[in-house]
C-alpha positions in Angstrom: 105.9 86.7 111.1 107.6 84.3 113.5 108.4 85.3 117.1 112.1 84.9 116.6 112.0 87.2 113.5 110.2 89.8 115.6 112.9 89.6 118.3 115.6 90.2 115.7 113.7 93.2 114.3 113.2 94.6 117.8 116.9 94.1 118.7 118.2 95.8 115.5 115.7 98.6 115.8 116.5 99.2 119.5 120.2 99.7 118.6 119.2 102.2 115.9 116.8 104.0 118.1 119.4 104.5 120.8 121.7 106.1 118.2 118.8 108.2 116.9 117.9 109.4 120.4 121.5 110.7 120.8 121.4 112.3 117.3 117.9 113.7 117.8 119.1 115.5 121.0 121.7 117.3 119.0 119.2 118.8 116.6 118.3 122.3 117.9 114.7 122.6 116.9 113.8 118.9 116.7 111.6 119.5 113.7 114.0 118.9 110.8 114.2 115.7 108.8 117.4 113.7 108.9 119.0 110.8 107.1 119.6 107.4 108.7 122.1 105.5 106.7 121.5 101.7 107.1 124.5 99.6 106.4 125.6 96.1 107.3 125.1 92.7 105.9 122.6 91.8 108.5 120.1 94.3 107.0 120.3 92.8 103.5 117.2 91.0 102.2 117.1 87.3 101.4 114.5 85.5 99.2 112.0 85.2 102.1 112.4 88.3 104.1 113.7 91.9 103.8 114.8 92.6 107.4 116.1 96.1 106.4 112.6 97.1 105.3 111.2 96.0 108.7 113.9 97.9 110.6 113.3 101.0 108.5 109.6 100.8 109.1 110.2 100.6 112.9 112.6 103.6 112.8 110.1 105.7 110.8 107.3 104.8 113.2 109.4 106.1 116.1 110.9 109.0 114.1 108.5 110.1 111.3 111.0 112.7 110.1 113.8 110.1 109.6 114.8 109.2 106.1 116.3 105.7 106.1 118.8 105.3 103.3 120.2 102.0 102.0 123.4 102.8 100.0 123.8 101.2 96.6 127.6 101.0 96.9 130.0 99.8 99.6 131.0 102.4 102.2 134.6 102.5 100.9 133.3 103.3 97.4 131.0 106.0 98.8 133.9 107.6 100.7 136.1 107.5 97.6 133.4 109.2 95.5 132.9 111.8 98.2 136.6 112.6 98.3 136.8 112.7 94.5 133.8 115.1 94.2 135.3 117.3 96.9 138.7 117.3 95.1 137.0 118.2 91.8 135.1 121.1 93.4 138.2 122.5 95.1 140.2 122.1 91.8 137.6 124.0 89.8 137.3 126.7 92.4 141.1 127.3 92.3 141.2 127.4 88.4 
């Protein structure tokens, strides 16, 4: 791997680790696993290199209980599906 590629991985991972440190401090026992949703075009793989895979590996090395997730749909679609499922549950509960 090239030095510049390692710099990119380090920079992206450092940002995620800062967020995880803040999140981790909110977990009472510190022993539970937690999801890390990885979104953004910069994390998408190209033909030569899957940078998202590298960032996920660095995150898991620092936080073994982390579960990196790479969504299969756009965030707006995920939000719409979540709202729809919530509406359907509420509707069935009221019927």
